[in-house]
C-alpha positions in Angstrom: -44.5 246.4 -61.1 -48.0 247.6 -60.2 -49.1 244.5 -58.2 -50.3 246.6 -55.3 -53.0 248.0 -57.5 -53.5 245.3 -60.1 -52.8 242.0 -58.4 -54.5 239.7 -60.9 -51.4 238.8 -62.9 -49.3 238.2 -59.8 -52.1 236.1 -58.2 -52.3 234.0 -61.4 -48.6 233.4 -61.3 -48.9 232.4 -57.7 -51.6 230.0 -58.6 -49.5 228.5 -61.3 -46.5 228.1 -58.9 -48.7 226.3 -56.3 -50.1 224.1 -59.1 -46.6 223.2 -60.2 -45.8 222.0 -56.6 -44.1 225.0 -54.9 -45.0 224.9 -51.2 -43.9 228.4 -50.4 -45.2 231.2 -52.7 -45.0 234.8 -51.6 -46.9 237.4 -53.6 -46.1 241.0 -53.1 -49.6 242.3 -53.2 -50.4 240.0 -50.2 -47.3 240.4 -48.2 -46.8 244.1 -48.6 -49.3 246.0 -50.8 -47.1 249.1 -51.0 -46.8 251.4 -54.0 -43.0 251.4 -53.9 -41.6 248.6 -56.0 -38.3 248.1 -54.1 -39.8 248.1 -50.6 -42.5 245.7 -51.7 -40.0 243.5 -53.4 -37.6 243.5 -50.4 -40.4 242.6 -48.0 -41.7 239.8 -50.3 -38.2 238.3 -50.6 -37.7 238.3 -46.9 -41.1 236.7 -46.5 -40.3 234.0 -49.0 -37.1 233.2 -47.2 -38.4 233.3 -43.6 -41.8 231.6 -43.9 -40.6 228.0 -44.3 -37.9 228.5 -41.6 -40.4 230.0 -39.1 -43.1 227.4 -39.9 -40.6 224.6 -39.2 -39.6 226.3 -35.9 -43.1 226.7 -34.7 -44.0 223.1 -35.6 -41.0 221.8 -33.7 -41.5 223.9 -30.6 -45.2 223.0 -30.5 -44.3 219.3 -30.9 -42.0 219.5 -27.8 -44.5 221.4 -25.7 -47.6 219.2 -26.0 -50.4 220.0 -23.5 -49.2 223.6 -23.2 -51.0 226.7 -24.6 -48.2 228.1 -26.8 -48.6 231.6 -28.0 -46.4 233.5 -30.4 -46.0 237.2 -30.8 -46.5 238.6 -34.3 -44.7 241.6 -35.8 -47.8 243.6 -35.3 -47.6 243.0 -31.5 -50.6 240.6 -31.4 -50.4 237.1 -29.9 -51.6 234.0 -31.8 -51.8 230.4 -31.0 -49.2 228.1 -32.6 -51.9 226.1 -34.4 -53.3 229.3 -36.0 -49.9 230.8 -36.7 -49.9 232.7 -40.0 -48.4 231.0 -43.0 -46.5 234.2 -43.8 -43.2 235.1 -42.3 -44.1 238.8 -42.3 -46.3 238.5 -39.2 -44.0 236.0 -37.3 -41.4 237.2 -34.8 -40.8 235.4 -31.5 -42.4 233.2 -28.9 -44.5 235.0 -26.3 
């Protein structure tokens, strides 16, 4: 409930989930360090859902466009190279 301020428990659970073999782990204190529980929860659920889909999309597009500098626009408006694309769905939006 208070992961925005005291992230240690949530981070430990995330570590345990990764150690158990989960490839996608979204932690609310990292995706959206907001005080409001519902907003932070909603953002984290969307991140958990979108991250694997967007990662697969970026990988497939990059594989088809070899030899091309491929940039993607993040939700914050910045551009990032496909190879350095963030692991979180929160900052991923559309090709640029």
